[in-house]
C-alpha positions in Angstrom: -154.9 -144.4 -136.1 -153.9 -143.4 -132.5 -150.2 -142.5 -132.2 -148.0 -141.6 -129.2 -144.9 -139.4 -128.9 -142.9 -139.1 -125.7 -141.5 -135.6 -125.3 -139.1 -133.6 -123.2 -139.7 -130.6 -121.0 -143.4 -131.3 -120.3 -144.0 -129.9 -116.8 -147.6 -128.9 -116.2 -151.1 -128.2 -117.5 -149.9 -124.9 -119.1 -147.5 -126.9 -121.2 -150.3 -129.3 -122.1 -152.6 -126.4 -123.2 -149.9 -125.0 -125.4 -149.2 -128.4 -127.0 -152.9 -129.0 -127.7 -153.5 -125.6 -129.2 -150.4 -125.8 -131.3 -151.1 -129.3 -132.6 -154.7 -128.6 -133.3 -153.5 -126.0 -135.9 -152.2 -128.9 -138.0 -154.7 -130.1 -140.6 -155.4 -133.8 -140.3 -154.8 -134.2 -136.6 -157.5 -134.8 -134.0 -158.1 -136.2 -130.5 -154.9 -134.6 -129.1 -154.4 -135.7 -125.5 -151.4 -134.7 -123.3 -150.4 -136.9 -120.3 -148.2 -134.7 -118.1 -147.2 -137.5 -115.8 -145.9 -139.7 -118.6 -144.7 -136.8 -120.8 -146.7 -138.3 -123.6 -148.8 -136.8 -126.4 -151.4 -139.0 -128.1 -153.4 -138.1 -131.2 -155.0 -139.5 -134.3 -153.3 -138.6 -137.5 -152.1 -140.2 -140.8 -148.5 -141.3 -141.0 -147.7 -138.7 -143.6 -148.0 -135.8 -141.1 -146.2 -137.4 -138.1 -142.9 -135.6 -138.9 -144.8 -132.3 -139.2 -146.2 -133.0 -135.7 -142.8 -133.8 -134.3 -141.4 -130.6 -135.8 -144.2 -128.5 -134.3 -143.6 -130.1 -130.9 -139.9 -129.3 -131.2 -140.6 -125.7 -132.3 -142.8 -125.3 -129.2 -139.9 -126.5 -127.0 -141.0 -130.1 -126.6 -138.8 -132.3 -128.7 -139.3 -136.1 -128.9 -137.4 -138.1 -126.3 -134.1 -139.1 -127.9 -133.9 -135.9 -130.1 -131.7 -133.0 -129.2 -133.0 -131.1 -126.2 -130.9 -128.0 -126.1 -131.1 -124.7 -124.1 -133.3 -123.1 -126.8 -135.8 -126.0 -126.5 -135.9 -125.6 -122.7 -136.3 -121.8 -122.9 -139.1 -122.2 -125.5 -140.9 -124.7 -123.3 -140.6 -122.4 -120.3 -142.3 -119.5 -122.3 -144.9 -121.8 -123.9 -145.7 -123.2 -120.4 -146.4 -119.6 -119.1 -148.5 -118.8 -122.2 -150.5 -122.0 -121.7 -151.3 -121.0 -118.2 -152.7 -117.6 -119.2 -155.0 -118.9 -121.9 
């Protein structure tokens, strides 16, 4: 089933690369797509791993819209953005 999560701190293709790489590490997820303009992550995954996916996004610095978006999240997203541009 295709699911969507709107996230904070998504700025560019580097961020998108980091998100795709990070989420593809989770068993059971596939077809990860990141829409930078809409700050949206789309994927196919069973309901029972959606919270794991949200936690991974937050750990990378991209919490779901409506969740806490503190300075640590913003700093992590800045670093993961830079890393995503390198890879």
